[in-house]
Steps between C-alpha positions, in 0.01 A plus 500: 500500500769601743459371854531733797821465694391683814188473712338824616625430854858464372468822299376691804791370710748595227347847470542554874860384484560713191357808672735437792790476253390825331503675837854374550608661173472220244375579149202338332735333253693336786180386669361356176827318436497365857149355450576381144224711342499793263453859611171500311382204706604678820294807410204285393515322836512836679189617313311177552602399854646817653375556854344155533569253775541126429152410625344776284622321188279200579176701517450550123546125439248416772249748360546360151423147625203631698359678193547207263232288671210746447612554140485126437156478658369788287642345183336165581167670570518688169555171318204345682277794408607481136427125488158546662411777254599278209294209634201727572505645149472151357798529269668210671 
């Protein structure tokens, strides 16, 4: 699997700089070349991170961590219930 080269914070900073360059008359090809990415990557970044600020990029990661704990608890409880049902049925 290919590792990511840029963090979301870096991408957002590069998008802001790229937008500034676009306003100054640069083309998307020049901007992509300047950041050593493809034009496709530039447009994907714009779709994914366009309009975000650097601290906004951290929120999805924090929410994902916050949501993983209840999921783990529910999974553990489901296993406990399944074990208790098996023991109660006497098929153990």
